[in-house]
C-alpha positions as CSV (number, residue, x, y, z in Angstrom):
1,M,23.6,2.0,14.6
2,T,20.5,0.6,16.5
3,I,17.9,2.9,18.2
4,A,19.3,4.3,21.4
5,A,17.9,2.3,24.7
6,Q,17.7,5.6,26.6
7,D,15.5,6.7,23.7
8,L,13.2,3.4,23.8
9,E,12.9,4.1,27.5
10,L,11.9,7.6,27.1
11,I,9.0,6.4,24.6
12,K,8.1,3.6,27.0
13,K,7.7,6.2,29.9
14,E,6.0,8.8,28.1
15,L,3.2,6.4,26.6
16,S,3.2,4.9,29.8
17,G,2.4,8.2,31.7
18,I,-0.4,9.0,29.1
19,R,-2.1,5.9,29.7
20,E,-1.8,6.2,33.9
21,F,-3.0,9.7,33.6
22,Y,-5.9,8.9,31.3
23,D,-6.9,6.0,33.5
24,A,-6.8,8.1,36.7
25,R,-9.5,10.3,34.5
26,I,-11.8,7.8,33.7
27,D,-11.3,6.1,37.5
28,S,-12.5,9.6,38.7
29,E,-15.5,9.9,36.3
30,I,-14.1,13.1,35.4
31,P,-14.4,14.0,31.6
32,P,-11.0,15.1,30.4
33,L,-11.1,18.8,29.3
34,K,-10.3,20.6,25.9
35,E,-7.0,21.6,27.4
36,E,-6.3,17.9,28.9
37,M,-7.0,16.3,25.9
38,D,-4.7,19.0,24.0
39,R,-2.1,18.2,26.3
40,I,-2.3,14.5,25.4
41,S,-2.2,14.8,21.8
42,G,0.8,16.8,22.1
43,Q,2.4,14.4,24.4
44,L,1.5,11.5,21.8
45,T,3.0,13.8,18.5
46,K,6.1,14.3,20.4
47,V,6.2,10.0,21.1
48,Q,5.5,9.6,17.6
49,E,8.2,12.3,16.3
50,L,10.6,10.7,18.6
51,W,10.1,7.0,17.8
52,R,10.3,8.1,14.0
53,D,13.2,9.6,14.1
54,G,14.5,6.1,16.1
55,E,13.3,4.2,13.4
56,K,14.7,6.6,10.8
57,R,18.5,6.5,12.1
58,A,18.0,2.5,12.4
59,L,17.0,2.2,8.8
60,L,19.4,4.5,7.2
61,S,22.2,3.2,9.1
62,R,21.0,-0.5,7.9
63,F,21.0,0.9,4.4
64,D,24.1,2.7,4.4
65,G,26.1,0.9,6.8
66,S,27.2,4.4,8.6
67,D,25.6,7.5,9.5
68,R,25.2,10.1,6.3
69,A,28.3,12.1,5.6
70,R,28.6,15.6,6.6
71,V,30.3,18.8,5.5
72,A,32.9,18.6,8.3
73,F,34.1,22.7,8.4
74,G,33.4,25.8,6.1
75,K,30.5,27.5,5.3
76,Y,28.6,24.7,4.8
77,A,29.6,22.7,7.8
78,G,26.7,19.8,8.8
79,L,24.8,19.6,6.0
80,D,24.3,16.4,4.0
81,H,24.7,15.6,0.6
82,L,20.9,16.0,-0.1
83,D,21.3,19.4,1.5
84,M,24.2,20.0,-0.8
85,A,21.9,18.9,-3.9
86,C,19.4,21.5,-3.1
87,V,21.9,24.4,-3.0
88,R,23.8,23.2,-6.1
89,S,20.0,23.0,-7.9
90,L,19.5,26.8,-6.9
91,L,23.3,27.5,-7.8
92,T,22.6,26.1,-10.8
93,A,19.2,28.0,-11.9
94,Q,21.4,31.4,-11.3
95,L,24.1,30.2,-13.9
96,R,21.8,29.7,-16.5
97,E,20.6,33.5,-16.3
98,P,23.2,35.1,-14.5
99,S,21.8,39.0,-15.2
100,G,21.6,40.9,-12.6
101,V,23.8,38.9,-10.0
102,N,27.2,39.8,-8.7
103,P,29.5,37.3,-11.1
104,R,32.1,37.3,-8.1
105,M,29.5,35.9,-5.6
106,L,28.6,33.2,-8.0
107,E,31.9,32.3,-8.8
108,D,32.5,32.2,-4.8
109,W,29.4,30.2,-4.5
110,Q,30.6,27.7,-7.3
111,S,33.7,27.1,-5.4
112,N,32.6,26.9,-1.9
113,L,30.0,24.5,-3.0
114,K,32.3,22.4,-4.7
115,A,35.0,22.3,-1.7
116,A,32.1,21.1,0.4
117,M,30.9,18.3,-1.8
118,D,34.4,16.9,-2.0
119,S,34.2,16.7,1.5
120,T,30.5,14.7,1.5
121,T,31.3,12.1,-1.2
122,S,34.8,11.0,-1.1
123,G,36.5,12.7,-4.1
124,V,33.5,12.7,-6.5
125,G,33.7,16.0,-6.3
126,D,30.4,18.6,-7.2
127,E,29.0,15.8,-9.9
128,L,26.9,14.1,-7.6
129,V,25.0,10.8,-9.0
130,D,21.4,12.3,-9.3
131,T,19.8,8.9,-9.0
132,Q,21.6,8.5,-5.6
133,E,20.4,11.9,-4.3
134,A,16.8,10.8,-5.5
135,R,17.1,7.4,-4.0
136,A,18.3,9.2,-0.5
137,L,15.6,11.8,-0.7
138,W,13.0,9.5,-1.4
139,D,14.0,6.9,1.4
140,D,13.7,9.8,3.7
141,V,10.2,10.4,2.8
142,N,9.1,7.0,3.1
143,L,10.4,6.5,6.7
144,E,8.3,9.5,7.5
145,T,5.2,8.3,5.8
146,S,2.8,6.5,8.5
147,V,-0.2,5.2,5.8
148,A,2.1,4.3,2.4
149,P,4.4,1.6,4.3
150,L,1.6,-0.4,4.8
151,F,0.7,-1.9,1.2
152,N,2.9,-3.4,-0.8
153,T,4.4,-0.9,-3.2
154,V,4.9,-1.4,-6.9
155,Q,8.0,0.9,-9.3
156,M,6.0,1.2,-12.6
157,P,7.9,0.5,-15.5
158,S,5.4,1.8,-17.5
159,N,2.0,4.3,-16.9
160,P,-0.7,2.8,-16.7
161,F,1.2,-0.3,-15.7
162,Q,-0.7,-3.8,-15.6
163,I,-0.4,-5.4,-12.5
164,P,-1.2,-9.6,-12.5
165,L,-3.4,-11.1,-10.2
166,Q,-3.7,-14.2,-8.3
167,L,-4.7,-17.2,-10.0
168,G,-8.3,-18.6,-9.2
169,D,-9.0,-21.5,-7.0
170,V,-8.4,-25.1,-8.4
171,N,-10.8,-27.8,-7.7
172,W,-9.8,-30.9,-6.2
173,Y,-11.4,-34.3,-7.1
174,P,-11.0,-37.8,-5.2
175,G,-8.3,-40.0,-7.3
176,V,-8.7,-43.1,-8.7
177,E,-6.1,-45.4,-10.4
178,N,-5.0,-45.3,-13.7
179,V,-8.1,-42.7,-14.4
180,A,-7.4,-38.9,-15.1
181,T,-8.7,-36.5,-12.9
182,K,-10.8,-33.9,-14.1
183,S,-8.5,-30.7,-14.5
184,T,-9.0,-27.0,-13.7
185,G,-9.0,-24.3,-16.1
186,L,-7.6,-21.6,-14.0
187,T,-8.8,-18.4,-14.6
188,T,-6.4,-15.2,-14.8
189,A,-6.9,-11.4,-14.1
190,R,-4.7,-8.0,-14.1
191,Q,-5.3,-4.6,-12.5
192,T,-4.3,-1.6,-14.5
193,L,-2.4,0.8,-12.0
194,T,-2.2,4.6,-13.2
195,A,-0.2,7.0,-11.5
196,Y,-0.9,10.8,-11.1
197,E,1.3,13.7,-10.8
198,L,1.3,16.1,-8.0
199,V,3.5,19.1,-7.9
200,A,4.5,21.8,-5.4
201,E,6.3,25.0,-5.9
202,I,8.4,27.0,-3.9
203,P,9.5,30.5,-5.3
204,W,12.7,32.3,-4.2
205,S,13.4,36.2,-5.2
206,Y,16.5,36.6,-7.5
207,D,18.0,38.6,-4.3
208,L,19.5,35.0,-3.5
209,D,23.0,34.7,-2.2
210,E,24.8,31.6,-0.7
211,D,24.7,33.1,3.0
212,S,20.8,33.2,2.9
213,V,20.5,29.6,1.1
214,I,22.7,28.0,3.9
215,A,20.6,30.0,6.5
216,M,17.3,28.6,5.5
217,M,18.4,25.1,3.7
218,E,17.9,23.1,7.2
219,E,14.1,24.3,7.5
220,L,13.8,23.9,3.5
221,R,14.6,20.5,4.0
222,R,12.7,19.8,6.8
223,S,9.1,21.1,4.9
224,L,9.9,19.2,2.0
225,M,10.2,16.2,4.3
226,R,6.9,17.3,6.1
227,N,4.8,18.1,2.9
228,A,5.7,15.1,0.9
229,R,4.5,12.2,3.7
230,E,1.6,14.4,4.5
231,V,0.4,14.8,1.0
232,I,1.2,10.9,-0.1
233,D,-0.9,9.6,3.3
234,D,-3.5,12.0,2.7
235,V,-4.2,11.0,-0.8
236,I,-3.8,7.5,-0.1
237,L,-6.3,7.9,2.9
238,N,-8.7,10.9,1.5
239,G,-8.0,10.8,-2.2
240,D,-11.8,11.5,-3.9
241,T,-12.4,12.4,-7.9
242,T,-15.5,14.3,-7.1
243,A,-15.3,17.6,-6.8
244,T,-18.7,18.2,-5.5
245,N,-19.8,16.9,-2.2
246,N,-16.3,15.5,-1.6
247,I,-15.7,13.2,1.2
248,N,-13.4,15.5,2.9
249,A,-15.3,19.3,1.3
250,D,-18.7,17.7,2.1
251,G,-21.6,20.7,1.1
252,A,-19.2,22.5,-1.4
253,T,-17.5,22.1,-4.8
254,I,-13.6,21.9,-4.9
255,A,-11.3,22.8,-8.0
256,N,-8.0,21.1,-8.2
257,T,-6.1,24.6,-7.5
258,D,-7.6,25.0,-4.1
259,A,-5.0,25.1,-1.8
260,G,-5.1,22.2,0.7
261,K,-8.0,20.6,-1.0
262,G,-6.8,20.1,-4.7
263,Q,-4.6,16.8,-3.6
264,W,-7.6,15.1,-3.1
265,L,-8.8,15.5,-6.7
266,L,-5.6,13.9,-7.7
267,G,-7.1,10.8,-9.9
268,F,-8.3,7.9,-7.9
269,D,-10.0,7.4,-4.7
270,G,-8.9,6.7,-1.6
271,L,-8.8,3.6,1.3
272,L,-12.0,5.9,3.2
273,H,-13.9,6.4,-0.4
274,L,-14.8,2.7,-0.6
275,P,-16.9,2.4,2.8
276,L,-18.5,5.9,2.6
277,I,-19.3,5.9,-1.4
278,D,-18.4,3.2,-2.9
279,N,-19.7,0.1,-0.8
280,T,-21.8,1.6,2.3
281,S,-22.6,-1.6,3.6
282,Q,-18.8,-1.5,4.7
283,A,-19.3,1.5,6.6
284,T,-21.0,1.4,10.4
285,D,-22.8,4.3,12.0
286,H,-21.1,3.7,15.7
287,N,-23.2,6.7,17.3
288,A,-21.3,5.8,20.7
289,A,-18.3,6.3,22.5
290,V,-15.1,4.4,22.2
291,S,-15.4,0.7,23.5
292,D,-13.6,-2.5,23.5
293,D,-16.1,-4.3,21.1
294,M,-15.9,-1.3,19.0
295,F,-12.8,-3.0,17.0
296,N,-14.2,-6.7,16.7
297,E,-17.4,-4.6,15.2
298,V,-15.5,-3.6,12.4
299,R,-13.4,-5.8,11.8
300,S,-16.3,-8.4,11.4
301,K,-17.2,-6.6,8.3
302,L,-14.2,-7.9,6.6
303,G,-15.0,-11.8,6.6
304,R,-12.6,-13.6,5.5
305,Y,-10.1,-10.7,4.9
306,G,-10.1,-10.0,8.4
307,V,-8.9,-13.6,9.9
308,R,-5.2,-12.9,9.8
309,P,-3.9,-10.1,12.0
310,S,-0.8,-10.2,10.1
311,E,-2.5,-8.8,7.1
312,T,-4.8,-6.0,8.7
313,V,-4.5,-3.2,10.1
314,Y,-6.7,-0.2,11.9
315,V,-6.0,3.5,11.0
316,T,-7.5,6.1,13.2
317,D,-7.3,9.8,14.1
318,V,-5.5,11.2,16.9
319,N,-8.4,11.9,19.3
320,T,-9.6,8.1,18.7
321,F,-6.5,6.7,19.9
322,I,-6.2,8.8,22.9
323,R,-9.8,7.6,23.8
324,A,-8.5,4.1,23.0
325,L,-6.2,4.1,25.9
326,S,-8.9,3.1,28.3
327,V,-10.0,0.0,26.4
328,S,-8.4,-3.1,28.0
329,N,-7.5,-4.9,24.9
330,F,-5.7,-2.0,23.5
331,R,-1.9,-2.7,23.9
332,T,0.6,0.3,23.9
333,L,4.0,0.5,23.3
334,D,5.0,0.1,26.9
335,K,3.1,-3.0,26.9
336,F,4.7,-4.7,23.8
337,G,7.7,-2.8,23.3
338,P,10.3,-3.0,20.0
339,Q,7.3,-5.4,18.4
340,A,5.8,-2.0,17.8
341,T,8.3,-1.2,15.1
342,L,6.9,-3.7,12.6
343,L,5.0,-0.7,11.1
344,T,6.1,2.7,11.1
345,G,3.9,5.1,13.2
346,Q,2.4,2.1,15.0
347,L,2.0,3.0,18.7
348,G,-0.6,-0.1,19.7
349,A,-2.0,-2.9,18.7
350,V,-5.4,-4.8,19.5
351,E,-5.7,-8.7,19.1
352,G,-2.5,-8.8,17.5
353,I,-3.5,-6.0,14.9
354,P,-1.3,-3.1,14.3
355,V,-3.1,0.3,15.3
356,I,-1.7,3.0,13.0
357,V,-2.1,6.9,14.4
358,S,-2.6,8.8,11.1
359,E,-2.5,12.9,11.2
360,Q,-4.5,13.0,7.9
361,M,-7.4,11.2,9.6
362,A,-9.3,14.0,10.2
363,L,-12.5,13.9,12.6
364,A,-15.5,14.1,10.5
365,D,-19.0,14.9,10.7
366,T,-21.8,12.3,12.3
367,D,-21.8,10.8,8.8
368,G,-18.4,10.1,8.3
369,K,-17.6,12.8,5.7
370,V,-15.8,16.1,6.7
371,T,-17.7,18.7,6.3
372,D,-16.2,22.1,4.4
373,A,-17.6,24.3,6.5
374,G,-17.0,22.7,9.4
375,N,-18.5,19.5,11.3
376,G,-21.9,20.1,13.1
377,V,-20.2,17.7,15.6
378,N,-16.4,16.6,15.4
379,T,-16.6,12.7,15.7
380,G,-13.8,10.0,15.1
381,R,-13.1,7.4,12.8
382,L,-11.8,4.0,12.9
383,L,-10.6,2.0,9.5
384,I,-9.8,-1.7,9.3
385,V,-7.8,-2.6,5.7
386,N,-6.5,-6.0,4.7
387,R,-3.5,-4.8,3.3
388,S,-2.8,-7.4,1.0
389,Q,-6.0,-6.0,-1.4
390,W,-4.2,-2.7,-1.9
391,R,-1.4,-1.5,-4.2
392,V,0.7,1.7,-4.1
393,G,2.3,2.3,-7.3
394,F,5.2,5.0,-8.2
395,K,6.0,5.9,-11.5
396,R,8.5,8.9,-10.2
397,E,9.8,9.3,-7.1
398,L,10.7,12.6,-5.6
399,T,12.1,15.2,-8.0
400,I,13.3,18.5,-7.0
401,E,14.3,20.9,-10.1
402,T,15.1,24.8,-10.1
403,V,14.1,27.0,-12.8
404,R,13.9,31.2,-13.0
405,D,11.0,33.1,-14.0
406,A,12.4,36.5,-15.4
407,Q,8.9,38.2,-15.4
408,K,8.6,37.9,-11.6
409,R,12.4,37.8,-11.0
410,Q,12.1,34.7,-9.0
411,N,13.9,31.5,-8.6
412,I,11.5,28.7,-8.3
413,M,12.0,25.1,-7.0
414,V,9.8,22.6,-8.5
415,V,8.9,19.4,-6.5
416,S,7.0,16.6,-7.8
417,F,6.7,12.5,-8.1
418,R,3.9,10.4,-9.5
419,I,1.5,8.3,-7.5
420,G,-1.2,5.5,-8.0
421,L,-3.3,3.4,-5.9
422,Q,-5.3,0.4,-6.8
423,E,-7.5,-1.9,-5.1
424,R,-7.2,-5.6,-6.3
425,T,-10.7,-6.8,-6.6
426,G,-11.6,-4.3,-9.6
427,S,-14.9,-4.1,-8.0
428,R,-15.1,-1.6,-5.2
429,S,-19.0,-1.8,-5.0
430,T,-18.5,-5.5,-4.1
431,A,-15.0,-5.2,-1.8
432,T,-14.9,-6.5,1.7
433,H,-11.7,-6.2,2.4
434,T,-11.8,-2.6,3.7
435,A,-14.5,-1.2,6.3
436,L,-15.1,1.8,8.8
437,H,-16.3,2.8,11.7
438,Y,-17.7,6.5,12.2
439,D,-19.4,8.6,14.6
440,I,-17.2,7.8,17.5
441,T,-18.6,10.1,19.9
442,G,-16.9,11.7,22.9
443,V,-13.4,12.2,21.3
């Protein structure tokens, strides 16, 4: 199965319409109003979702050979085997401690679930292979992320895991017949990749019956996918182990128990931390509006790491992307078509370098950091990264377990995974493979 032609044409039409609208505003020299900017942002989000859905269908069909099996009839009609795995997890928790629960209801639930699972697993019955469920669930999450797929991913056999790095340069000398040439002693190195755990808990009351689970399963699945891909991209971009004056909460002290903020303290520093904190010479205060040369200015910070477009990528926030539509060198999807699928989330390119739009790249204050109490002025950021110089590692992929809390009379679904991030050189203070333009005004 491939992306439907009408879907691709619709995406092209949407982006073309956005650009035409924006060009008209620029030509008339009327600055876009906030309402217009919000409308464009909404259109862009819809295009991204449509494109991701098309990519997801195409990739899943490539791996599975067909559409994922779904329950054909009965109470669970329309649910696939991942939804069924979540239902089974909740039922198992109920069966472990059935006190206060109608036994007849549990028997009916178990019978219905087994029949439904038979229809999705070609006779395997209710004993689905856990690793297959986890693999498919993890594929779904990866297909939703924009930043994580940019980098080489390491499946970590141990934690921490030693990554061997490339050999040093070889010296070359003029050759003389019958005379041994001076040899080069190769230097070797390795980098330690450490994975850290992220955990989310979803409580369900004891008042849990089969019909309520079925009704909520689609929304639960959607929320799990959305939250998992958001937090993965968030920690890769914004990770900062500093509790006070964190780059995402400047002017405050945060704790790992703070909702919506604790994930930044996970255990490693992310991409933005390098130019903002570790090697500030790699960050530039643009202090101007989006421009044609802005991309080359930040690219020049990479030196030899910025030579090959195939190894580099821009990551920017939604607002800066919209403003960049007026840049003459900016090529959007309607200009170069299916090539935009080279990287998930790519909707444009500048001189052959993909431009990734990430919802996890927040607008910042004029110093490039996000102020906890609210930015004095909201400005854009443009990050450029040599993808070969970073490694993302997973020690444990997405795991879902359900337990019961008798004191609170709740079932608790626990979702977790272990992730690590490491830059390749081992010296962030001198690394030049990542750079940032901040204080991009007018966004």
